[in-house]
N, C-alpha and C positions, 0 to 999 in steps of 0.2 A: 336239203331237208332242214326245216326250221326246228326251233327248240321243242314246240309242242309235238310235232310229228315224230321226233326222235324218242319220245317217251310214250308210255301207255296213255292214249288219249282219254279213255274212259276213266282211268284212275285220277288224272288231273281234273277232268270234268267233275268227278265226285268230290274232290277236295275243293274245287271252286265253288260248288253248291254249298258245301259245308261252311266255308268262310263267309259266303254271302248270308247264310242263315245266322252266323255269329254276329255279323255286322248289323243286321236288322234287329236282332235281340239286344245287342249292346246299346242301340239307339234308345232303348227303353230302360233297361236295368242299370246302365251306367250313366247315360246322359239325361235320363228322364227324372222328373220329380215323383213324389209318392202318388199323386193323382193320376199321372200317366201310367205308372206301374200297375195300379189297381183298376184301371179302366178295362173295358172289354177288349179294346185294341191291344192294350198291354198284355193281357192274358193270352190273346191269340198269338202275338209275336213270341211270347215266352214258350208256347207250345211248339211253334215252328222252329225255334232256336234251341231246343233241348236235344232230343234224341237224334235228329238229322244233322246235328252240328258236332259237338265235342266227341261223342262216342264214335261217330263216323270218321272224324279227323284222326283219332288215335288208331282206329282200325286201319285206315289207309296208311298211316305212318308205319305200323307194324308190317303190313302187307308189302310195302315198298322196300323195307329193309332187306328182304330176302332175295332181291333181284341180283345183286352182285356181291362177291366176296370182298370185304373191306379190310384194310389194314388197321392195326390198333391205333396208329396215328390218326387215321380218318375218324375213328370213334371218339378219340380224345378231343380233336378239334371240333367235331359236331356237338359233343356234349357241352364243351365250354361255350360254344356259340349259343346254344339253346338256353343254357342257364343264364348267361350274360344278358341275352335279349329279354328273358323273363324278368330279371331284376331291373333292367333299364326301363322296361314298361312300367314297373312299379314306381321307379324314380320320377320319370317324366310325366306320367299320366296321373299319378296319385299323390306321392309324397311331396314333390315339389309344388304342385298347385295347392295342396293342403297347407304347406308351410306358408305360402303367400297369403292364403285365406286366413289362417290363424293370426298372422302378423298384422295384416291390414284391416281385417273385418272382425277380429275378435272371436272367431270360431274356435272350437276345441276338437279338431279332427285328430285321430290317433296316428301320427306320422310314422312311428316305428312299426306299428302293425301294418300300415299300408305299404311301407317299404319292403317288409318281409312277407308280403302276401304270396301264397302258393297258387300259381296259375298253370295253365295248360302247357306252356313252354318249359317250365321247371319240371313238370311231370314227364314230358317227352324226353328231356335230358336225363332224368333219373331212370326212365325205362331203357334208354340206350346204354346207360352205365351198367344196369343189370344184365343186359344182353352181352355187353363186352366182357363182363366178369364170367358169365356162363360160357362164352366162347373160349375164354382163356382157360377155364377149367377143363373143357373138353379137349382142347389142344394139349394141355399138360398131361392128361391121362392117356392121350393118344386115341381118343374115341372119335368115331365118325359121327358127325352131327346128325345125319339122317337116321342112323340107327337109334339115336337117343331122342328123337323128336317127340316121343310120347311124354317126355318130361315137360314139354310145353303145355300139354293138356293137364298134367298134374299141377303145374304152376298156375294155370288159369283157374282151376277149381279151388286150389288152396287160397289164392288171393281173393276170389269171390266169396268164399266162406268166411275168411278172416275179417272181411268188412263188417259182417253182422256182429262179430264179437268185439272188435276194437273201436268201433265208431263212438262208443260212449266215454272214451278217455277224456278227462277234464283237461282244460287248457288255460295257461296263464302266460305271462310274458317271459318266463325263464327260457334259457337255451334248450334245456331238456324238453320242455313242453312245446317249443317251436319245432323240434325234430319230430315229436309225436304229431304235431299239426301237419308237417310235411308228409308224414307217413299215412295218416288217416283223415286229414282235413277236419279237425275237431271244432273249428269255429268259422265265423263269417269271413275271416281273413285267410282261409285255406280252402279255396273252392274245389281243388282237384287233388285229393290225397292219392298217394301211390296205391293204397288199398281203399276202395276196390278198383280204381280207374285203370290201373295197369292191365287189368283183365282184357280190356278192349284192344290194347296194344298186342297182347299175346294172342288174342283171337285173330288179329290180322296175320300174324306170323303163322298160326295154325292153318288158316285159310289158304295161305300160299304154300305151305309145306305139304298139306294133304290134298291140295286142289279141291278145297271144300266147296267152293261155289258151284262146282259141277257134279258133286257127289252127295249132296245133302238129301235126306229124306224130306222132301218138300211138303208133304202133307202135315207131318208133325211140326216142321218149322213154321209153316203158315199158320197153323193153329196157335202155336206159342206166340208168334208175332201178332196175331189178332188179339190175343189176350193182353199182350203188352201194349198195343195201341189203346185198348179200352181202359187199361188200368194205369198206365204210365203217362199218357198224354194229358188227360183232364186235370187241371190244377186243383180241383176240389178234393181229389184223393189225398190221403195223408202221407204218402211216401215223400221222402226228401231226395231231390235230384242228386245232390252231391254225396249222399250217403246211402246208396242203394244196398239193400240186403241181398242175400244169395238168390232168392227167388226173383226179386226185381231185376237183378243183374242178368239172370238167365233170360228173362222175358225181353229185356233191352237188347241182349246179344242176338236173340232170334229176330227182332225187328231190324237190327243193323244188317244182318246177313240178307234178309229179304229185300231191304231197301237198296243194298249194294248191287244185288243182282238186277233189280228193276232199273237202277240208274245205268248200269252197264248196257242193258238192252236199250234204254232210252237214248243213250249217247249214239247208238248206231242208227236210230230212226230220225233223229233231228237233223236239220240242215247243218252241214259241216262248218259253215261260217259261225253260226251261233255256238255250236259245241266248242269250236276252237277258241272263241272269245272267253267262255267260262273256263275252259281248260287252261288258258294262258294265265288266268287269275289263280287257278289252282297250282300252277307251276311256281308262282311267286307267293305262295300261301304264308310263309313265315314272315316275309317283309310286310305284306299287306296286313297281316294280323298285328304286327308291331305298330305300324303307323295308325291304324284305326283305333287302337287302344289309347295311344297318346292323344289323338284328337278328341276322342270321346271323354277321356279323363278331364281335360281342360273344360270342355263344354259342361260336363256334369257338375263340376265344382263352382264354376263362375256363371254359366248361362244354362241352367237346367231347363229341359224341355217339358212342356206341360200339355201339349196338344198332339193328337195322332198325326196330323198333317206335318207338324214340325219334325216329328220323329221320322216319318217317311221321307221327307225332303232331306233331312240330315243324313239318313242312311245312304241315299243316292249320292249325295255330295261327298260323303266320307269314302264311299267306294271309289269314286273317280279320283279323289285326292290321294288315297292310299296307293292306288295303282300308279298314279303319276309320280309320287314320291319314290315308290319302289323302282320304277324305271330310271328315275333320275339318280338314285343311289347306285344303280348297276353301271351307269355310264362313267 
């Protein structure tokens, strides 16, 4: 049995599609210049690379956490790895190229802000840290996790509502304000704050704990998802992707659940060869995400893309290169 077959195929397939959506979106918003970002192609790629990407990835991360009981050592190692990779991305894809550009070309890129940028891997590490602390508390009081799983729903709702309240915090370069940036992503250098983005992670755990994918009231969920598609996808609406309020997050959550169920069904209907290729990409999602960021960061600073065909070609080449580097790093 190979690596893909030993895992949940549909879950890796879902993560593979999510990282592909991120790769194509990053070919525009990271590697592209302003004209490409503002083009119709750029807007289309932005739409495809938002809700089906980061929220789905965080949902899948939360869902997969519940499969096996893990030791505290596992949590600590995984948290350290995620945080380290997140800041290594900042170093190699943003801060280092920016330093070279500032030195040789006289630009004035904010190196410290780029190095401290809060991205999805830092968020995933923080979510896992919170889960480890909660697990430790339950173990300390001798409580059975399943009996207290309702706390997951309370946490999901609390974080979702807190996002609407805390997202207006001002930010500067101080340590205290950096922590607030990590918490609520208060500026352009904090794309994924714990609030409200950890809600998608908790939604994944809730889905696993309550077998939610098979027990939802699909009429209500489909209606909410439809509203979410109408309101959250078009870029002309005024909502801010990184700072969704309570209602926007509920709509996005409904979309994620419907999308996940659809992809699970689709993975069973598509040819196994195609599904396995995408699932293999999903099984390497952390490494692939790391390498594509580094490649795009260099392109965006030194060779920004301006045409849709350049972006499309770059996305294909970066996908191949990231998978190749990931496999090379494993050997």
